[in-house]
N, C-alpha and C positions, 0 to 999 in steps of 0.2 A: 712369047711373052718375056718382057724384061725381067731379069732376076732381081729380087728385092732383098736387101739386108734387113731381116726382121727378127724379132725376138721369138725364139722357139718355133721357127717354121718347120712343120713336119707335113710333107705332102701326103694326103690321104691315099689310101689304096683305090684302085679302079672300082672295086666293089662298093667301097664307101661312097665314091662319087656317084655311082649309078643309084644307090639307095637315096642319097640326098636329092638328086634331080627328080627321082620318082615322087618323093615326099613333097618336094616343092611344087611339082605339077598338081598333086592332090590338093595342096593348099589353095592354089589358084582356082582350081575347079570348084572348091567349096566356098571360098570367101573373097576372091579377088575382084576388086572394082577396076583394077588396071591389069593389062595383059603383060606378064613378066616372065622372061626366060632367065632362070638363075644361072649365074656363072658356075662352073664346076668347082668343087671343093669348098664352096662357101656355106655359110650358115651354121655349120656344126649343129644342124637341127635334128640330129638323130637322138635316140633315147639312151645312148651309151654314156652320156655325160662327159665325153672326151672334151677337154678344153685346151685352148692355146692362148698365149698372150698376143699372138700375131695372126691376123687374117686380113691381109691387105691386097688390093688389086689396082693396077693402073686403070683409070676409068675408060681410057681408050680401048682397053681389051674386053670391056663388057659390051656385048652386042646390043643395039637398040632393041628395047623390049616393052616399051610403054605404048599402048594404043587406047585412045578414048573412043567410046561408042559415038557414032554419028547422031547428032540431034535430029529428032523427028518433028512432025507438025505439033505445034503447041508446046514444044519443049521449054523448060525454064533454063535459059542460057545466061542469066546474069551473074554478077559476081559482086559480093559485098565484103570489104576489107575492114579490119579493126586493128588499130594500133595500140597495143598494150605494152610496148617497150621491150627491153631485153633483160629485165631483172637488175637494173642498176641499183636498186635499193637493197639487193642481196637477200632476198627472201629464199632461203634454202632450207630444206627439211628432208629427213629420212622417212617422213610419213607418206602414206599413199591413201588419201581420203576416199578414193573411188574403189580401188581393188581391195583395200584392207581398212575399211572404216573402223574407228575405235581401237585400232592397234597402233600404239606408239612405236615409231621406228619400224613399221612393218616392212619397209622396203630394204633395209639394211644397206641402202646406198642413197646418195643425195639427189634430190630433184631441184631443178630450177622452177620457180613459180612466177607466173605473171598474171595480171588481173586481180582477183580478189585478194585483199590484204590480210584478211582475218582467218583464212581457212587453215585448219589443222585436221588431224584424224578424227577429232571429236565434234566438229562443227555440225550444228543443226541447219536445216534450211533457213530458219528464221535468222540465224547468225549470219549466214551468207548474204541474205537479202539486205541486212542492215550494215554491211561492211563497206569500207572504202575500196578503191580500185586503182590500178595503174593504167587502165584503158582510157584513152582520150575521149571516147564517146559515152563514158559512164557505165559501160558494160561491167557488171560485177561477176561475170563468169570467172571460173578458175581454170587455167591451162597450165599443165606442168609435165616435165619430161626429165629423164636422167641427164645429169651434167656430163659433159665431156672434159677429160683432163689430159694434160701433157705430163708424162713422167719419163724422164730421160734415164732413169736407173733401170737395171735389168735384174729381175728376180731370178732365183735359181730355177732350173728346169723341174717342173713337177711339184713346186711348193704347195700350190693349192690342191692338187690331187692328193698328195700325201696327207695334208691336213684334213681333207674331207674323208678320206679313207679311215682316219682315226676318230671321226666325229659321229655322234648320234644326233639326229634331228629331235626337235620338240614341237609338239602341236600347239598352235596359237590360234585362238578364236576371238572374234570381236565380242566386246562386252554387251550383254543384253540388259543387265540391271541398270546400267548408267543411261540407257536410252528409253526406259519406260516412263510413261506418264504416271500420275498419282494412281495408286492401286486401291480400288474400293475395299473397304474393310471386310465386306462379305465374302470376297474371294482371295484375300491376302494369303491365307494358309494354302489354298490350292495353287496360287501363282508361285509361291515360294517352293512348293513341292516340284513344280515343273522346272523351276530354275535349278533346283537340286539335281534333277534328272540330267540337265545340261552339264552340270559340274561333273557328275559321275561318268557321263559319256566321254567328256574331254579327258578326264584322268585315264580312263580305260584306253582311249585312242593313243594318248601320249605314252603310256607304258608299252604299247605295241611298237611304237616307232623307236623308242629308246632301246629296244632289243637289237636294233640294226645298226651296224657300223657302216658309214658311207651312205651315199645317196642310192636308194633302191626305189625307182619310180613305181614299180608294180605294187610294192607294199604301201607306199605313200598313197597311191590312187585308191587302193582297196580301203585303207583306213579313212581317207577323207570322204570317199563316196558314202560309206556307211554313216559316218558322223553327220554328213550333210543331210542325209534322209531323216535321221532322228531329230536334228535341229529344226528341219522344216516342219515336222509334225508338232514339236514342242512350241515353236514360235506361233503357229496357227492356233494352238490351244490357248496360249497365254493371251493373244490378241482377242480371241472370242470371249474368254472369261472376263477380261476387263470391260469390253464393250457391252456384254449382256448384263453386267452389274451396274451400268449407268456411267462408266468411265469413258474417257476419250480413247478411241481406237488408236493403238500405237502406230505412228507413222514410220515408214522405212525399216520395219523389222526384216523384210526380205533381204535387205542389204547385209544383214548380220548372219546370214545362213552359212556362208562358206568359211571354212578354217583353212589354214595353211601349215606347211611344215617348215620350221625355221632352222637354219644351221648357225645360229649365233655363236655356238661354242667354238667354231673354227677361228673366230677372231682372236681368241686367247693365244693361239699359236702363231698367228700371222701379224699380230700387232707389234709394230716396231717402236712405238712411243715417239714418233717423229714430231717435231715442233712443240710449241707451247700449247697446253690445253686451253681450249676456249671454244666458244660458240657464237657465231654472229647473231643468231636469232634465239635468245633464251625464250623459253615458253612458260607461261603461267600454269602452275599446277595447284589445284584446289581440292579439298576433300570432296568425295562424292556424297551428295545429300540424299539421293534417292535410296541408297542402301540403308540409311538411318531412319527412314520414315516408317511409322506404323501404318496399318491399313487406315485409309482415309474415309471419314464418313461421306456418304453420298452427296450431301448438301454442301460440303466443303471442297469437292473435287475441282470445280472450275477455278476457285480462288487458288488452290494449291498448284494447279497446272500453270496458271499465269505466273505465279512466283517462280516456279521451276524454270520456266521459259526466260524470266528475267535473269536468273542466275546464269544460265547458258550465255545469254547475250552480254552480260557483264564480263565474263571471261573472254568472249570473243573480242569485245572492244579493247580489253587490256592487252591481248596479244597483238592487235593492230597497233596500239600505242608503242609496243616494243619495236615494231618495224619502222614506224615513222619518227620514233624518238621524241615523244611528247611528254616530258616530265615524269613525275612520280606515278607509279602504277599501283603498287601494293596497298598504299594507304587509302586512297579513294576506293579501291576495289573492296577492301575489308569493310568499310563503312556501307557500301551498297549492298554487300552480301548480308551483313548483319541486319539490315532493314528488311530484305527479302525473306531471310530466315525467320525473323519475328512475324512477318505476315503469315508465313506457313504455320507456325506454332499457334497464332491467334485464330486462324481459320479452323484448324482442327480442334482447338480448345473450345470453340463455341458449341460443339456437338459431342465431344468426347473428351477424355483426359488429354490435357495439353502435354505434348511431347517434351521431355527434358533433354537438355544438352545440345540442342540444335545450334545455339550461339557459338559453341566451340568450333563449329565448321566454317566460321567466317574468315579465318586467316588463311592466306595462300602464300606460296613461295615462287621463286624464280628457278626453274629447272635449267641449269647450264648444260646438262648432259644431252638431252634430246634423244636418249635411248631407253631401253627397257630399264625399269627400276627393279632389277632382279627378276626371278622367274615369276610370271603372272599367276595370280590366284585363279582357281577354276572359274571358267565363264568370263575371264578378263576382269574381274572385279578386285579392287584393292582391299575392300572390306566386305566379305560376304555376309549377308544378313543372317539372322537367326534361323531362317527357314532353310539354309543350306545344310546339307548332310554333315553332321559333326564328325563323322568318320572319314570324310573326304580329305586327303592330304593335298598340298599344293600340286599343281600340275607337274608331272614328272616325278612325284614322290617327294618326301621330306628331304631325302638326300639323293638327288639324281646321280647316277653313275658318272664316272669321268667321261667327258665328251658330251654330256647332256647340256641342257640350257644354262647359259650364264649371262651376266650383264654385258651389254655392249660397251666397249671402251668409249671414253669421251671422244667427240670429234676433235681433231687436233689442229692447232694453229690457224693462220689466216685462211687457209684453203679448206678448212673443215674436213681434213683427211680422216677416213675411216679405214680400218684394216682391210687390205686388199683393194681399196679404192683410194689410191694416193696420187699425188702430183698437183700441179696447178690447174685450177678450174679455168677453162677457156670460156669467157663470156661471148655469147653470140654477137656477131657483127650486125645481124639483123634478124628479126623474127616477123614472118609474114603470116598473119592469121586471116584466112578468107573463108567465107561461106559461099558454096556453089550450088547450082541447081541440079536438074535431072534431065537427061536427054530424051525421056519418054513422055514427059508431061509436066504439069504444074506441081509445086511443092506446097506442103502445109506447114504451119508453125510447129516447131518442136515445143514440148511443154517445158515450163520453167522447172528447174531442178533435175532435169534429165541428166543422168550419169552415162558417160560412155568412155570407152577406151579402145585403143587400137594397138595391135602387136601383142606380144607375150613376153613377159619379163623372165620366164623360165622355160624356154623351148627344149632345153636339154633334159629336164626332169619331167616336164609335162607333155612332151611331144610338140611337133611343129605346126599343128593344125591352125593355130591362131597367130603364128608369127608372120611377119611381113618384111619384105625387103624395103629399106627406106633410104639407103645411102646413094649419093650421086655427087656431082660437082656442078657448079654454075656453068651454064652453057651446054650441059649434057642432060637436059630434062627429058630426053627421049629414052633414057635407060636408068634403071635402079638396080642396086646390087645388095646382096646380103652379106657383103664384106666391106670393110673400111676402104674407101676409095683413096687412091693417090692421084691428085689432080695436077694438071699442067699448070705451068707458071701463069699467074693472073686469074686463076680460077679458084673459087672457094669450095671447101668441103661443105656439103649440104645434107640435111635429113629432111626427106619429104614424107610426111605422115598423114595419110588419108584415114578419116574416121567413117564409120558406117553411115550411110545416107538414107536408111530406111528404119521406120519405127513401127512397133506393133499397135500403136494407136491407143494404148491403155496405160502402160507402166513407165515409171521413170527410172526403174532399176529392176534387176532380177537376181536371183540367188547366185549366179555365177558372173554377174555384172555384164553379160553379153546377150542373153536370149531375148531381151526386149528390143534390141536393135539388130540390124543386119546389113551386110554390104549388098549393093545392087549387083545384078548379073554383069559379069565383066565384059560380055559381048554386046548385050543390048542396053544395059543400064536399067533394066526393069527391077522393081523391088519383088521379093518373094511374095507368094500368095499370103494374104492376111496382113501385109505390111504396107505402109504408105510412105511416100517420098517426103523427106524433110530437108531443110538446108544442110548440105553435106560439108562438114568442116575439113579443111586442109590446113595444116601448119608446116611451113617451110622454114627451117632454122639454118642459117649460114654462119660459117666460122672462117676466120683468117688464121690458118695454121701454117707455120713455116714449112717450106718444101722439104728440108732435111728431116724434120720431125715426121712427115708423112712417109718419106722413103725408108726411114729407119724403124717404122712401126712404133713410134713413141706417143701416139695419141690414141685414146681409147674411152669407151663408155663406162660410167659407173654401172655396176651390176650386182646382182645376188652373188654370194661366194661361189655357189655351185655352177654359175655361168662363166666365171673367170673372164669377164669383159667380152663375151660372145657378141659380135655385132649384130647377130640375128635376134638378140634379146632386146633390141631397141623397141620402145613403146612410148605412148603418150596418153594423157588422161584429161578429162574435160568434165566440168559441171556447168550446165547452162543456167546462168543467173541473169540472163538478159530479161529486161522488163517486157511485159506483153506488147507495149507500144513499140519497142526497138525490134522485137522479134517479128512483129507485123510489118515493119519497115523493111526488114531483111527479106521476108517472103515476097513482098510487093516488088522489090528491086529485082530479085531473081526471076520472078514469073514474067516480068515485062522485058527481060533481056538487057537490063541496064547495068552499069558499073557504078557502084556507090560506095560510100564510106560513112 
């Protein structure tokens, strides 16, 4: 193998290589739609959280390792491509609306977004359906992935490891209150009590994590699993109480089950204040109305729910305007919100005491930060309602110890640099979005608003079971690596990301955002029992990266701080907002073996 001049290259021990290869083989046996033999020393996919700034390999040194199952009789062999551009409008965000819905800056790193123009961590399905898009065929789906940057500076050996060792994590959970429909008056007290249970559980989990310095995967896993079990029960109770009292069953609560451990505090020690503060895409922030509503009389529920949905769509349209640059945003938004709030007050007032003070919630502001607004309140709510436990302190305690949760520094300068994720963003030279069939038979339409992800953003702390090798070079499609490739002259660096192609036939999301979909068998292409084949999404992102940058190890993926640009942490996310008509066209194209767009 040709020796590379890379940042902080430390060859792993033979024992580490053996462990990584065994883990990679287990990953493929469990999840692989492609047959992949991983190159030695790649991936950093062990649970020891060891990180390097460099992990590069000449693509010629990666053995061919991709094999596609042979199509059988009646196979769906077609291909449908969608052109959504390469994010020329600059829609970047540290939100992850699929893996961390309702958590602002949940990713702690920047994503490229193409397709849906309005999507944020808080977007509802109705918001997505009404949004504009960058896709030429009108597809309103959202496709997003971590940016790649070029950074020619060299940070000191072990900077991130030392910062993590002195840092405690903090538990961050999606907001439940901000996603509920109107709560019937007859169950308001009971719903508030269950919300308070969620608050207390989050506080207790956070206190446990705060006692640990550094990343302890075992503690994090134990805490989050216990929290998830309690949230599953509480969310089911809340949903049933609202439904049984005549309210609208809350949609998408399962998406709010999983919490995460954030290491935002690391940013304070890594932040270098590079560039001028600024954000390419400010976000509209508005007061949460649902927190301020009393119990709603049964006969007013439908009217209040319609007005709440209007409020969501108003914010969604305003955020889209910020992307497209269409004039004043806050003035018209305030007028629209005032009218919707008045409708809510009037609807309640026809059957009970009219709520006071809702009009004060009409005004919104532009958030230039795009990060956490300080430590979140329990349950993710900025304004816990009166039903919350009065003794519950903010998550992490009123005075978190040093190394606990802090605000994320502002994105910096024209490249929206974040601490630990610095350098010039490399715009893709091309993005190929394609839907493919199944080698064992026909595919069926995937449901609208299906959420799916591929890869794992945290293989070092969560283990490598869901991580996937994605890296290659143009002209070398027969091999994928879990390390950054060094490509020959004239070849582009590529990320090839395959999504699950099997669906459970019922759910558009699941508590861990994975169980409702599955990868087909890597040898036969067959879906697991109980799953059906749907159009399988593949996204190929190509970059023109100078040869010297590749050989010096100066390009890397944005990542969570504990991953330290681990190439094995590559991932991609998707929300299907194709219309039924377009999805049926995709299915027909694939099933008849055609090539369409």
